[in-house]
N, C-alpha and C positions, 0 to 999 in steps of 0.2 A: 657463107653466110656469119659461117660461126669463124673461120680466122680471118674475117675482115672485123682492123679495128682504126681507130683514128690517131692521129698524130698532134702535137704541136708541139712546137719551138715555144722553151719559156725561157728567157734571160735572163738573166738574176741583176739587178742594178743594186752592189753593195753602198756604204753608205761610208766614206770618209772621214774616219774618226778621229781627234787629234789624241797626240801621247799622252797618256796619262802618268801622274807619278808612280815608282814601285819603291816600295819599303820594305826592305828587309831587314831586320832590327832582331835584336836580340842581347839579352842581360841575366848570369848564369852567380851562384851564390862564389865567391871572389875568386871572380872579375868582371873588368869594367864593363860599360856597353862598347854594343859592334853594333854600325849601323853604313848599311848600303842604300843608295842610292840607286834609281836608273828612271828612264820614260820606256814607257814602254811600243813596244815591233810591232808596225802591222800582220792582222793574221797571215799572211799570202807571203811577208818578205823574204829574201830571203838572207838565211842567216850566214856571217860573216865574221870572223876577228876586225875586220876593221868596222864594224856596223857595233858589236855587241861595246868595244871599246869605246866610243861614240854617243852611243846610246845612254853613260855616266855621268852623272850630275854633279857637276864640282861646284856650283856658286848658292847651295842652300844654305842660309844660316838654323843648326839641327843643337837643339838643346836635353838635357837628360835630366830631372830633377827626380830626390830620393822624398820630398817634404822638407829635407833640411837645406839641404844645398842643391843648387841648381849651377851644370857646365856646361858649357856651351862647347862642342865635340868639335876636330879640326879634320879635315880631312887628309889623308894622305896616297900613297901611290905607289903597287905593286909591281914591277915589273915581272909579264911572262913570255911564254914561248913565242918565238916571232919573231920578236920587238913588240908587242903588247904590252899593252898596260891597265891593269883592274884600278878604280880608287873606290878606299869607304872611310867611313867615319870614327875618329874614335877619339879616347880623349888627348885632351890640347898637352902636349910637356912642358910648353913652355909656362904653363896655365895652374897649377898642380893643388893648390888652394882650394879650390870646391870640385876637385876631382874625389873620386870615391869609386868603389867595387859594389858588386851585391850581396846579399845578403840572406840570410831565411828570414818566411816568414815577413815582408815587405813589401811594399808596392812600390810603382814609378811611374811617370811621367815622362812621355816625349813628343815634344812638340817641333815641329819644320817648320819653315821661310822658305818659300822658295815661289818664284814666279809670278808674286804677291795674291800668294795665297798664303792662306794656316794651314797646318792641318795635326794634327791630334792623336794621343793613344794612351792606353793606361794597363797594367801588367803587375801580375807578383809573381813577386819567387816564392814556391808555396814551404809549407815544411814540407822532413824528408819523412811523407806518411808508409812510401811503399818500401820500404829495403829487400837489399838481396842476400837472404838465408846465407846461400852457396851453389856455387856454380859446381859442373860436372858435365865432362864429351860422356858421350859411346861413337858406337861404330856408326855410320851414316845407314839407312834402314836401306831396306829394297837391293838395285843389283846397279849401286853404289861403289867406283873404286876403294877397294879395301884400306886403301891408303888417307879416304876423307870421313871425317865426321863432323859427329850433332854437336854444335853447344847449347849444354841443358841448364835451366833455371831453374833453381828452388827458393820461391815468395813468399813473403805473408803480407797478405792485405788486409787492415786493419777494417775493424762493421763500420759502417753508413756511407753511404753509393756518393762520389763526388769526387774520387784522387782520379789523379790521368795522368797516363805517362807516353811518354814519347824514349826510346835506345838506340844506340848510335852501335858501332863494333871497331874496332882496329884492331886490323893485323900486322901484325911484324911492325914494319918500321912504315902501316900505310898508314894516310889520316886517319880521322873517325868518320866512318858513312851510318846514315841515318838507313832502317828497315827501309822493303819495298813498301809494305807498308807501318811503322812505324811508331804510331802511335794509336792507347788503347783505354775504355775503360776497366770498374770495374764493376759492369752489369751480371755480370754473370761470376764472377769470385771475390765477390764483397766478404769482406769476414774472414779469408777462409787462407788457408796453407796449399801453394799449390806449386805445381812446377809446369813446363812446358819447354819447346825447344826454340831458340835464338835461331833465328833464320842471321845471316852474315849479312851489314850493311852493303848500300850496293851503290855506286857510282853510273847515277841515272846519265852520263854523256854516252857511257862505252857502252859496249854488246857483253852481256849474261848469257855463259852457257847454261846449259840444265840445273847441272848441276854445282850455283850458281849460291844455293843458301849454306853449303854447308862450308866446313874450314879444313884443312890438312895439318898428317900430323905435323910434327914438327913447329909447329906454327904457339906463336907467342900472342894470347888473345885478348883485349882488355875492352870490357863490355861497360859502360857507358849508361846507366838509370837516371830516365829527370825527371819529378815530379812534375807537370805542367797545371798551371792550370786551364777552365775552360772555353776560352777564347785565344785561347795557341790551339786545345783539342780540337778544336772546331777550325780554325783555320788549313791545321794538317789535312786532317779528315776529309775535307772536303777536295782535297790542292792535290792530294796521295791520290780519291777515288777518279777524280777529274783525269791526274796521268793515269793511271792503268786504263781507262777505258776510251782516250784517243783511239779512233779508229774504230772502234765497235759501233758496228750501225744499229745495235739493237740495244745497247747502253742510253739511259738516261740522259740529257742535259744536267751538269752539278753547277752551283753557283758558289765559287768559293768564296767563305766567308771569312771577313777583312775585318779585324777591328780598329782598325783608323777610319778616322774622322774627317772627312772632306774626300773631293772628288778623285781616290787614290786607293789603287792596291799594293796586296802584303800587308804582314803582317809585325806587331810588336811584339815579342814574348818575351817570358820570364822559364828562366831554369834553376834548378831545385840537382841539384849532379850527385851520384854516385857512381864510385868506378869501382870494380873487381878484375883483375886480373887470373890466365892461371896460361900456364905451358904445358901444351899436348906433347908427349910425349913421343921419339922417329917411335 
C-alpha cells in the first residue's frame, strides 16, 4: 500500500496569442536616437535567421522629440551573415533640420504608430553623477591562467540615493558588450569611494568559458560606464534576472518591467556615457 499511487495524465492547452510589438530604443549623449522594432515570437517557436529577419517591423512611423524638435526616424538595413538583414530606425539624413543628438540632463519622448496603434515612452539622459576615478588591472584570482587579469575600478558615488548605472566593456576591436549583470544601484555604496572588479561584457548569443569574466595580458580594454534613470535600471534589472533564471525550476517567475505605454514589450532608455581605456602589458 505504501508504494501504490494514483496517476493522472494532464494535458495543457496553451493559448495562441497575437504577436506584440517589441521596442529597443536608446539615446545617448552625443549620439542620435536608435530604435529597433520587431514582433514577439511564440515561446515554443524554432528560432532561425529567416524567422528573426521576418520579425522586424518595417512600416512603423517613429518619432522622437527633445521638447523643442520632433524628428521622424527613417528605417535602414544592415546586411548580416548568410544573406540576411537586420533593420533599425535612426535619423533621417534627408531631413536634418529637425535632427538632434542626446544631451546630458535632458528628457526625451518616443512615439510609435504601427498597425493602427500608438505606443509612447519617455526617458532621461541623467547627469554624469557617478564618475570613474581610475582603472587598473591585477592578476586574476584563484587557479586562473597566469595570462588572465581582472579589471578593477575605483569610483565615487555622490551622496543621496538614486544613482543608477549600466556598464559595457570593449576588448581590442570587439564591440561593446554589457556585463552579464550590467546594472547597479547605490543602495550599499551611497556617498562612498569604492573599488570593485568589473567583469568582462558578454555576447549572450555565444558560449562562455568558466573564466569569461577576465581579460588577457596584452588586451586594450575600454570601459563604458553609463548613468541611467530608474526606468532603464528597472527594465535591465528584471530582464537580466529573467535571463539568468531561464531553465532554473526553483527560480521565481519574473515580469520584465517596461516603460512603453501600450500593449508592447521593451524599453526606451537614455544613457549618460563616459569612457576610460587601459592597456594591459604583455
